C-alpha positions in Angstrom: 35.4 -27.6 -2.3 33.9 -24.2 -2.4 36.0 -21.1 -2.2 35.5 -18.4 0.4 34.1 -16.1 -2.4 31.6 -18.8 -3.4 30.6 -19.3 0.2 30.2 -15.5 0.8 28.3 -15.1 -2.5 25.9 -17.9 -1.4 25.4 -16.2 2.0 24.8 -12.8 0.4 22.2 -14.4 -2.0 20.4 -16.1 0.8 20.3 -12.8 2.8 18.9 -10.9 -0.3 16.2 -13.6 -0.8 15.2 -13.3 2.9 15.1 -9.5 2.7 13.1 -9.7 -0.5 10.5 -12.0 1.0 10.2 -9.7 4.1 9.7 -6.7 1.8 7.0 -8.5 -0.2 5.3 -9.5 3.0 5.4 -6.0 4.3 4.1 -4.5 1.1 1.3 -7.1 1.0 0.3 -6.1 4.6 0.4 -2.4 3.8 -1.7 -3.1 0.7 -4.3 -5.1 2.7 -4.6 -2.6 5.5 -4.9 0.4 3.2 -7.5 -1.4 1.1 -9.6 -2.2 4.2 -9.3 1.4 5.4 -10.3 2.6 1.9 -13.3 0.4 1.9 -14.4 1.6 5.4 -13.9 5.2 4.5 -15.8 4.9 1.2 -18.6 3.1 2.9 -18.9 5.8 5.5 -19.0 8.5 2.8 -21.5 6.6 0.7 -23.8 6.1 3.7 -23.7 9.8 4.4 -21.6 9.5 7.6 -19.0 11.9 6.0 -19.7 15.1 4.1 -17.6 16.1 1.0 -15.5 18.4 3.2 -15.0 15.7 5.9 -14.0 13.2 3.2 -11.5 15.7 1.6 -10.0 16.5 5.0 -10.0 12.9 6.3 -6.7 11.7 7.7 -7.8 8.2 6.6 -8.0 9.4 3.0 -4.6 11.0 3.3 -3.1 7.8 4.8 -4.6 5.6 2.0 -3.3 7.9 -0.7 0.2 7.9 0.9 0.1 4.1 1.0 -0.9 4.1 -2.6 2.1 6.2 -3.5 4.5 3.9 -1.6 3.0 0.8 -3.2 3.2 2.3 -6.7 6.8 3.4 -6.1 7.7 -0.3 -5.3 5.9 -1.5 -8.4 3.0 -3.2 -6.5 -0.5 -3.4 -8.0 -3.1 -1.3 -6.1 -6.1 -3.1 -4.7 -9.5 -2.2 -6.2 -10.6 -0.3 -3.0 -7.6 2.0 -3.0 -8.3 2.8 -6.7 -11.9 3.6 -5.9 -11.0 5.8 -3.0 -8.4 7.7 -5.1 -11.0 8.2 -7.9 -13.6 9.5 -5.4 -11.1 11.8 -3.8 -10.2 13.2 -7.3 -13.8 13.6 -8.2 -14.6 15.5 -5.0 -11.6 17.7 -5.4 -13.2 19.0 -8.6 
């Protein structure tokens, strides 16, 4: 028969696993959305719909770069589109 400590330990482990899966799902969703936004923003810039100044001041660029920082802080790999947008933003900044 399991002791109360064993039972509580098992419940705590299950709760941690559930929370870990939720965090992974949330990070994956943030990553996917930020990558899509990065791709749309880069496409608009490359098609001439945004000037250098508009790109630099774009709230979309700021949002993608903030998402990149969050993802990196959690040890997540950055999708290719986010990396491309970050490189373009750095290039435009001078």
